mmCIF file of the N, C-alpha and C atoms, coordinates in Angstrom:
data_MODEL
# 
_entry.id   MODEL 
# 
loop_
_atom_site.group_PDB 
_atom_site.id 
_atom_site.type_symbol 
_atom_site.label_atom_id 
_atom_site.label_alt_id 
_atom_site.label_comp_id 
_atom_site.label_asym_id 
_atom_site.label_entity_id 
_atom_site.label_seq_id 
_atom_site.pdbx_PDB_ins_code 
_atom_site.Cartn_x 
_atom_site.Cartn_y 
_atom_site.Cartn_z 
_atom_site.occupancy 
_atom_site.B_iso_or_equiv 
_atom_site.pdbx_formal_charge 
_atom_site.auth_seq_id 
_atom_site.auth_comp_id 
_atom_site.auth_asym_id 
_atom_site.auth_atom_id 
_atom_site.pdbx_PDB_model_num 
ATOM 1   N N  . MET A 1 1  ? -157.279 -153.302 97.877  1.00 0.00 ? 1  MET A N  1 
ATOM 2   C CA . MET A 1 1  ? -157.904 -152.397 97.993  1.00 0.00 ? 1  MET A CA 1 
ATOM 3   C C  . MET A 1 1  ? -159.679 -152.308 98.031  1.00 0.00 ? 1  MET A C  1 
ATOM 4   N N  . GLY A 1 2  ? -160.023 -152.028 98.993  1.00 0.00 ? 2  GLY A N  1 
ATOM 5   C CA . GLY A 1 2  ? -161.884 -152.061 99.485  1.00 0.00 ? 2  GLY A CA 1 
ATOM 6   C C  . GLY A 1 2  ? -162.453 -150.739 98.281  1.00 0.00 ? 2  GLY A C  1 
ATOM 7   N N  . GLY A 1 3  ? -163.724 -150.855 98.444  1.00 0.00 ? 3  GLY A N  1 
ATOM 8   C CA . GLY A 1 3  ? -163.947 -149.745 97.739  1.00 0.00 ? 3  GLY A CA 1 
ATOM 9   C C  . GLY A 1 3  ? -164.337 -148.977 98.269  1.00 0.00 ? 3  GLY A C  1 
ATOM 10  N N  . GLY A 1 4  ? -164.026 -148.488 99.357  1.00 0.00 ? 4  GLY A N  1 
ATOM 11  C CA . GLY A 1 4  ? -164.257 -147.299 100.053 1.00 0.00 ? 4  GLY A CA 1 
ATOM 12  C C  . GLY A 1 4  ? -163.004 -146.485 99.638  1.00 0.00 ? 4  GLY A C  1 
ATOM 13  N N  . ALA A 1 5  ? -161.818 -147.113 99.721  1.00 0.00 ? 5  ALA A N  1 
ATOM 14  C CA . ALA A 1 5  ? -160.719 -146.324 99.146  1.00 0.00 ? 5  ALA A CA 1 
ATOM 15  C C  . ALA A 1 5  ? -160.717 -145.501 97.971  1.00 0.00 ? 5  ALA A C  1 
ATOM 16  N N  . PHE A 1 6  ? -161.516 -146.222 97.061  1.00 0.00 ? 6  PHE A N  1 
ATOM 17  C CA . PHE A 1 6  ? -161.533 -145.707 95.165  1.00 0.00 ? 6  PHE A CA 1 
ATOM 18  C C  . PHE A 1 6  ? -162.385 -144.577 95.792  1.00 0.00 ? 6  PHE A C  1 
ATOM 19  N N  . GLY A 1 7  ? -163.260 -144.487 96.608  1.00 0.00 ? 7  GLY A N  1 
ATOM 20  C CA . GLY A 1 7  ? -163.961 -143.406 96.910  1.00 0.00 ? 7  GLY A CA 1 
ATOM 21  C C  . GLY A 1 7  ? -163.383 -142.055 97.599  1.00 0.00 ? 7  GLY A C  1 
ATOM 22  N N  . TRP A 1 8  ? -162.476 -142.300 98.623  1.00 0.00 ? 8  TRP A N  1 
ATOM 23  C CA . TRP A 1 8  ? -161.545 -141.537 99.095  1.00 0.00 ? 8  TRP A CA 1 
ATOM 24  C C  . TRP A 1 8  ? -160.366 -141.019 97.804  1.00 0.00 ? 8  TRP A C  1 
ATOM 25  N N  . ILE A 1 9  ? -159.997 -141.847 97.224  1.00 0.00 ? 9  ILE A N  1 
ATOM 26  C CA . ILE A 1 9  ? -158.976 -141.241 95.800  1.00 0.00 ? 9  ILE A CA 1 
ATOM 27  C C  . ILE A 1 9  ? -159.762 -140.608 95.006  1.00 0.00 ? 9  ILE A C  1 
ATOM 28  N N  . GLU A 1 10 ? -161.038 -140.972 94.592  1.00 0.00 ? 10 GLU A N  1 
ATOM 29  C CA . GLU A 1 10 ? -161.736 -139.871 94.525  1.00 0.00 ? 10 GLU A CA 1 
ATOM 30  C C  . GLU A 1 10 ? -161.929 -138.677 94.127  1.00 0.00 ? 10 GLU A C  1 
ATOM 31  N N  . LEU A 1 11 ? -162.756 -138.889 95.536  1.00 0.00 ? 11 LEU A N  1 
ATOM 32  C CA . LEU A 1 11 ? -163.167 -137.304 96.261  1.00 0.00 ? 11 LEU A CA 1 
ATOM 33  C C  . LEU A 1 11 ? -161.530 -136.391 96.239  1.00 0.00 ? 11 LEU A C  1 
ATOM 34  N N  . VAL A 1 12 ? -159.988 -137.186 96.809  1.00 0.00 ? 12 VAL A N  1 
ATOM 35  C CA . VAL A 1 12 ? -159.180 -136.222 97.043  1.00 0.00 ? 12 VAL A CA 1 
ATOM 36  C C  . VAL A 1 12 ? -158.742 -135.807 95.128  1.00 0.00 ? 12 VAL A C  1 
ATOM 37  N N  . PHE A 1 13 ? -158.823 -136.078 94.498  1.00 0.00 ? 13 PHE A N  1 
ATOM 38  C CA . PHE A 1 13 ? -158.707 -136.402 93.222  1.00 0.00 ? 13 PHE A CA 1 
ATOM 39  C C  . PHE A 1 13 ? -159.505 -135.044 92.711  1.00 0.00 ? 13 PHE A C  1 
ATOM 40  N N  . PHE A 1 14 ? -160.827 -135.255 92.825  1.00 0.00 ? 14 PHE A N  1 
ATOM 41  C CA . PHE A 1 14 ? -161.840 -134.361 92.145  1.00 0.00 ? 14 PHE A CA 1 
ATOM 42  C C  . PHE A 1 14 ? -161.747 -132.747 92.986  1.00 0.00 ? 14 PHE A C  1 
ATOM 43  N N  . TYR A 1 15 ? -161.596 -133.246 94.186  1.00 0.00 ? 15 TYR A N  1 
ATOM 44  C CA . TYR A 1 15 ? -161.959 -131.620 94.817  1.00 0.00 ? 15 TYR A CA 1 
ATOM 45  C C  . TYR A 1 15 ? -159.748 -130.812 95.046  1.00 0.00 ? 15 TYR A C  1 
ATOM 46  N N  . GLY A 1 16 ? -159.363 -132.181 94.536  1.00 0.00 ? 16 GLY A N  1 
ATOM 47  C CA . GLY A 1 16 ? -157.752 -131.533 94.340  1.00 0.00 ? 16 GLY A CA 1 
ATOM 48  C C  . GLY A 1 16 ? -157.978 -130.793 92.983  1.00 0.00 ? 16 GLY A C  1 
ATOM 49  N N  . ILE A 1 17 ? -158.451 -131.314 92.456  1.00 0.00 ? 17 ILE A N  1 
ATOM 50  C CA . ILE A 1 17 ? -158.363 -130.279 90.711  1.00 0.00 ? 17 ILE A CA 1 
ATOM 51  C C  . ILE A 1 17 ? -159.039 -128.843 90.835  1.00 0.00 ? 17 ILE A C  1 
ATOM 52  N N  . ALA A 1 18 ? -160.630 -129.118 91.576  1.00 0.00 ? 18 ALA A N  1 
ATOM 53  C CA . ALA A 1 18 ? -161.101 -127.995 91.512  1.00 0.00 ? 18 ALA A CA 1 
ATOM 54  C C  . ALA A 1 18 ? -160.615 -127.224 92.775  1.00 0.00 ? 18 ALA A C  1 
ATOM 55  N N  . ILE A 1 19 ? -159.943 -127.436 93.744  1.00 0.00 ? 19 ILE A N  1 
ATOM 56  C CA . ILE A 1 19 ? -159.531 -126.347 94.590  1.00 0.00 ? 19 ILE A CA 1 
ATOM 57  C C  . ILE A 1 19 ? -157.697 -125.570 93.802  1.00 0.00 ? 19 ILE A C  1 
ATOM 58  N N  . GLY A 1 20 ? -157.323 -126.621 93.265  1.00 0.00 ? 20 GLY A N  1 
ATOM 59  C CA . GLY A 1 20 ? -156.287 -125.886 92.619  1.00 0.00 ? 20 GLY A CA 1 
ATOM 60  C C  . GLY A 1 20 ? -156.704 -125.338 91.339  1.00 0.00 ? 20 GLY A C  1 
ATOM 61  N N  . PHE A 1 21 ? -157.903 -125.606 90.698  1.00 0.00 ? 21 PHE A N  1 
ATOM 62  C CA . PHE A 1 21 ? -158.107 -124.226 89.956  1.00 0.00 ? 21 PHE A CA 1 
ATOM 63  C C  . PHE A 1 21 ? -158.696 -122.718 90.710  1.00 0.00 ? 21 PHE A C  1 
ATOM 64  N N  . GLY A 1 22 ? -159.561 -123.335 91.495  1.00 0.00 ? 22 GLY A N  1 
ATOM 65  C CA . GLY A 1 22 ? -159.895 -121.954 92.174  1.00 0.00 ? 22 GLY A CA 1 
ATOM 66  C C  . GLY A 1 22 ? -159.262 -120.968 92.819  1.00 0.00 ? 22 GLY A C  1 
ATOM 67  N N  . VAL A 1 23 ? -157.815 -121.606 92.860  1.00 0.00 ? 23 VAL A N  1 
ATOM 68  C CA . VAL A 1 23 ? -156.670 -120.705 93.765  1.00 0.00 ? 23 VAL A CA 1 
ATOM 69  C C  . VAL A 1 23 ? -155.565 -120.206 92.640  1.00 0.00 ? 23 VAL A C  1 
ATOM 70  N N  . TRP A 1 24 ? -155.613 -121.409 91.121  1.00 0.00 ? 24 TRP A N  1 
ATOM 71  C CA . TRP A 1 24 ? -154.994 -120.689 90.100  1.00 0.00 ? 24 TRP A CA 1 
ATOM 72  C C  . TRP A 1 24 ? -155.742 -119.158 89.629  1.00 0.00 ? 24 TRP A C  1 
ATOM 73  N N  . GLN A 1 25 ? -156.859 -119.603 89.212  1.00 0.00 ? 25 GLN A N  1 
ATOM 74  C CA . GLN A 1 25 ? -157.948 -118.192 88.832  1.00 0.00 ? 25 GLN A CA 1 
ATOM 75  C C  . GLN A 1 25 ? -157.495 -117.255 89.884  1.00 0.00 ? 25 GLN A C  1 
ATOM 76  N N  . TRP A 1 26 ? -157.449 -117.527 91.202  1.00 0.00 ? 26 TRP A N  1 
ATOM 77  C CA . TRP A 1 26 ? -157.260 -116.109 91.929  1.00 0.00 ? 26 TRP A CA 1 
ATOM 78  C C  . TRP A 1 26 ? -155.944 -115.739 91.708  1.00 0.00 ? 26 TRP A C  1 
ATOM 79  N N  . VAL A 1 27 ? -155.235 -116.036 91.562  1.00 0.00 ? 27 VAL A N  1 
ATOM 80  C CA . VAL A 1 27 ? -153.439 -115.544 91.453  1.00 0.00 ? 27 VAL A CA 1 
ATOM 81  C C  . VAL A 1 27 ? -153.598 -115.107 90.156  1.00 0.00 ? 27 VAL A C  1 
ATOM 82  N N  . SER A 1 28 ? -154.381 -115.714 88.976  1.00 0.00 ? 28 SER A N  1 
ATOM 83  C CA . SER A 1 28 ? -154.399 -114.853 88.061  1.00 0.00 ? 28 SER A CA 1 
ATOM 84  C C  . SER A 1 28 ? -155.143 -113.968 87.935  1.00 0.00 ? 28 SER A C  1 
ATOM 85  N N  . MET A 1 29 ? -156.180 -113.491 88.788  1.00 0.00 ? 29 MET A N  1 
ATOM 86  C CA . MET A 1 29 ? -156.750 -112.004 88.852  1.00 0.00 ? 29 MET A CA 1 
ATOM 87  C C  . MET A 1 29 ? -155.955 -111.093 89.567  1.00 0.00 ? 29 MET A C  1 
ATOM 88  N N  . ASP A 1 30 ? -155.268 -111.806 90.685  1.00 0.00 ? 30 ASP A N  1 
ATOM 89  C CA . ASP A 1 30 ? -154.712 -110.970 91.472  1.00 0.00 ? 30 ASP A CA 1 
ATOM 90  C C  . ASP A 1 30 ? -153.622 -110.220 90.832  1.00 0.00 ? 30 ASP A C  1 
ATOM 91  N N  . ARG A 1 31 ? -153.111 -110.941 89.554  1.00 0.00 ? 31 ARG A N  1 
ATOM 92  C CA . ARG A 1 31 ? -151.671 -110.142 89.215  1.00 0.00 ? 31 ARG A CA 1 
ATOM 93  C C  . ARG A 1 31 ? -152.339 -109.471 88.261  1.00 0.00 ? 31 ARG A C  1 
ATOM 94  N N  . LYS A 1 32 ? -153.321 -109.792 87.159  1.00 0.00 ? 32 LYS A N  1 
ATOM 95  C CA . LYS A 1 32 ? -154.070 -108.424 86.576  1.00 0.00 ? 32 LYS A CA 1 
ATOM 96  C C  . LYS A 1 32 ? -154.614 -107.552 87.247  1.00 0.00 ? 32 LYS A C  1 
ATOM 97  N N  . LEU A 1 33 ? -155.108 -107.233 88.649  1.00 0.00 ? 33 LEU A N  1 
ATOM 98  C CA . LEU A 1 33 ? -155.191 -106.438 88.932  1.00 0.00 ? 33 LEU A CA 1 
ATOM 99  C C  . LEU A 1 33 ? -154.263 -105.244 89.633  1.00 0.00 ? 33 LEU A C  1 
ATOM 100 N N  . LYS A 1 34 ? -153.397 -106.183 89.856  1.00 0.00 ? 34 LYS A N  1 
ATOM 101 C CA . LYS A 1 34 ? -151.571 -105.264 90.412  1.00 0.00 ? 34 LYS A CA 1 
ATOM 102 C C  . LYS A 1 34 ? -151.647 -104.310 89.270  1.00 0.00 ? 34 LYS A C  1 
ATOM 103 N N  . LYS A 1 35 ? -150.805 -105.249 87.763  1.00 0.00 ? 35 LYS A N  1 
ATOM 104 C CA . LYS A 1 35 ? -151.049 -104.709 86.678  1.00 0.00 ? 35 LYS A CA 1 
ATOM 105 C C  . LYS A 1 35 ? -151.421 -103.528 86.111  1.00 0.00 ? 35 LYS A C  1 
ATOM 106 N N  . THR A 1 36 ? -153.007 -103.566 86.425  1.00 0.00 ? 36 THR A N  1 
ATOM 107 C CA . THR A 1 36 ? -154.078 -102.380 86.212  1.00 0.00 ? 36 THR A CA 1 
ATOM 108 C C  . THR A 1 36 ? -153.829 -101.557 86.993  1.00 0.00 ? 36 THR A C  1 
ATOM 109 N N  . ARG A 1 37 ? -153.528 -101.524 88.252  1.00 0.00 ? 37 ARG A N  1 
ATOM 110 C CA . ARG A 1 37 ? -153.364 -100.769 89.222  1.00 0.00 ? 37 ARG A CA 1 
ATOM 111 C C  . ARG A 1 37 ? -151.998 -100.135 89.084  1.00 0.00 ? 37 ARG A C  1 
ATOM 112 N N  . ALA A 1 38 ? -150.933 -100.801 88.512  1.00 0.00 ? 38 ALA A N  1 
ATOM 113 C CA . ALA A 1 38 ? -149.884 -99.621  88.570  1.00 0.00 ? 38 ALA A CA 1 
ATOM 114 C C  . ALA A 1 38 ? -149.709 -98.922  87.203  1.00 0.00 ? 38 ALA A C  1 
ATOM 115 N N  . GLU A 1 39 ? -150.682 -99.175  86.137  1.00 0.00 ? 39 GLU A N  1 
ATOM 116 C CA . GLU A 1 39 ? -151.068 -98.453  85.091  1.00 0.00 ? 39 GLU A CA 1 
ATOM 117 C C  . GLU A 1 39 ? -151.322 -97.549  85.166  1.00 0.00 ? 39 GLU A C  1 
ATOM 118 N N  . ARG A 1 40 ? -152.395 -97.648  85.833  1.00 0.00 ? 40 ARG A N  1 
ATOM 119 C CA . ARG A 1 40 ? -153.438 -96.744  86.430  1.00 0.00 ? 40 ARG A CA 1 
ATOM 120 C C  . ARG A 1 40 ? -152.319 -95.617  87.144  1.00 0.00 ? 40 ARG A C  1 
ATOM 121 N N  . ALA A 1 41 ? -151.643 -96.012  88.030  1.00 0.00 ? 41 ALA A N  1 
ATOM 122 C CA . ALA A 1 41 ? -151.157 -95.299  88.775  1.00 0.00 ? 41 ALA A CA 1 
ATOM 123 C C  . ALA A 1 41 ? -150.334 -94.401  87.903  1.00 0.00 ? 41 ALA A C  1 
ATOM 124 N N  . ALA A 1 42 ? -149.290 -94.903  86.957  1.00 0.00 ? 42 ALA A N  1 
ATOM 125 C CA . ALA A 1 42 ? -148.555 -94.255  86.178  1.00 0.00 ? 42 ALA A CA 1 
ATOM 126 C C  . ALA A 1 42 ? -148.727 -93.520  85.270  1.00 0.00 ? 42 ALA A C  1 
ATOM 127 N N  . ARG A 1 43 ? -149.798 -93.627  84.433  1.00 0.00 ? 43 ARG A N  1 
ATOM 128 C CA . ARG A 1 43 ? -150.646 -92.808  84.013  1.00 0.00 ? 43 ARG A CA 1 
ATOM 129 C C  . ARG A 1 43 ? -150.955 -91.255  84.501  1.00 0.00 ? 43 ARG A C  1 
ATOM 130 N N  . GLU A 1 44 ? -151.465 -91.567  85.557  1.00 0.00 ? 44 GLU A N  1 
ATOM 131 C CA . GLU A 1 44 ? -152.311 -90.514  86.322  1.00 0.00 ? 44 GLU A CA 1 
ATOM 132 C C  . GLU A 1 44 ? -151.249 -89.726  87.019  1.00 0.00 ? 44 GLU A C  1 
ATOM 133 N N  . ALA A 1 45 ? -149.994 -90.315  87.233  1.00 0.00 ? 45 ALA A N  1 
ATOM 134 C CA . ALA A 1 45 ? -148.528 -89.537  87.828  1.00 0.00 ? 45 ALA A CA 1 
ATOM 135 C C  . ALA A 1 45 ? -148.038 -88.820  86.238  1.00 0.00 ? 45 ALA A C  1 
ATOM 136 N N  . ALA A 1 46 ? -148.312 -89.465  85.101  1.00 0.00 ? 46 ALA A N  1 
ATOM 137 C CA . ALA A 1 46 ? -147.720 -88.935  84.357  1.00 0.00 ? 46 ALA A CA 1 
ATOM 138 C C  . ALA A 1 46 ? -148.498 -87.478  83.779  1.00 0.00 ? 46 ALA A C  1 
ATOM 139 N N  . GLU A 1 47 ? -150.059 -87.826  84.350  1.00 0.00 ? 47 GLU A N  1 
ATOM 140 C CA . GLU A 1 47 ? -150.853 -86.399  83.823  1.00 0.00 ? 47 GLU A CA 1 
ATOM 141 C C  . GLU A 1 47 ? -150.989 -85.566  84.963  1.00 0.00 ? 47 GLU A C  1 
ATOM 142 N N  . ARG A 1 48 ? -150.607 -85.667  85.743  1.00 0.00 ? 48 ARG A N  1 
ATOM 143 C CA . ARG A 1 48 ? -150.174 -84.773  86.777  1.00 0.00 ? 48 ARG A CA 1 
ATOM 144 C C  . ARG A 1 48 ? -149.132 -83.600  86.569  1.00 0.00 ? 48 ARG A C  1 
ATOM 145 N N  . ASP A 1 49 ? -147.754 -84.582  86.027  1.00 0.00 ? 49 ASP A N  1 
ATOM 146 C CA . ASP A 1 49 ? -146.513 -83.753  85.660  1.00 0.00 ? 49 ASP A CA 1 
ATOM 147 C C  . ASP A 1 49 ? -146.803 -83.089  84.666  1.00 0.00 ? 49 ASP A C  1 
ATOM 148 N N  . GLY A 1 50 ? -148.036 -83.142  83.914  1.00 0.00 ? 50 GLY A N  1 
ATOM 149 C CA . GLY A 1 50 ? -148.018 -82.605  82.572  1.00 0.00 ? 50 GLY A CA 1 
ATOM 150 C C  . GLY A 1 50 ? -147.495 -83.070  81.304  1.00 0.00 ? 50 GLY A C  1 
ATOM 151 N N  . GLU A 1 51 ? -147.148 -84.579  81.338  1.00 0.00 ? 51 GLU A N  1 
ATOM 152 C CA . GLU A 1 51 ? -146.876 -85.445  80.444  1.00 0.00 ? 51 GLU A CA 1 
ATOM 153 C C  . GLU A 1 51 ? -148.229 -85.876  79.778  1.00 0.00 ? 51 GLU A C  1 
ATOM 154 N N  . GLY A 1 52 ? -149.210 -85.548  80.051  1.00 0.00 ? 52 GLY A N  1 
ATOM 155 C CA . GLY A 1 52 ? -149.765 -86.610  79.246  1.00 0.00 ? 52 GLY A CA 1 
ATOM 156 C C  . GLY A 1 52 ? -150.564 -85.747  78.317  1.00 0.00 ? 52 GLY A C  1 
ATOM 157 N N  . PRO A 1 53 ? -151.798 -86.622  77.273  1.00 0.00 ? 53 PRO A N  1 
ATOM 158 C CA . PRO A 1 53 ? -152.441 -85.708  76.754  1.00 0.00 ? 53 PRO A CA 1 
ATOM 159 C C  . PRO A 1 53 ? -153.184 -84.492  76.909  1.00 0.00 ? 53 PRO A C  1 
ATOM 160 N N  . ALA A 1 54 ? -153.319 -83.488  76.010  1.00 0.00 ? 54 ALA A N  1 
ATOM 161 C CA . ALA A 1 54 ? -154.026 -82.359  76.611  1.00 0.00 ? 54 ALA A CA 1 
ATOM 162 C C  . ALA A 1 54 ? -155.338 -82.665  76.449  1.00 0.00 ? 54 ALA A C  1 
ATOM 163 N N  . ALA A 1 55 ? -156.462 -82.683  77.421  1.00 0.00 ? 55 ALA A N  1 
ATOM 164 C CA . ALA A 1 55 ? -157.670 -82.240  77.664  1.00 0.00 ? 55 ALA A CA 1 
ATOM 165 C C  . ALA A 1 55 ? -158.369 -81.203  77.600  1.00 0.00 ? 55 ALA A C  1 
# 
């Protein structure tokens, strides 16, 4: 293998890890946002129905 092949392998490996980590963070944050929004909607629905804490 020539010297250039190792450079390409290094670039693909490094950027593959970086892009993979970014996608993982994006998916993780998306899940957390969906969970938070669902909890807030459930809390607001309970308060509208009079089941929530008295304010």
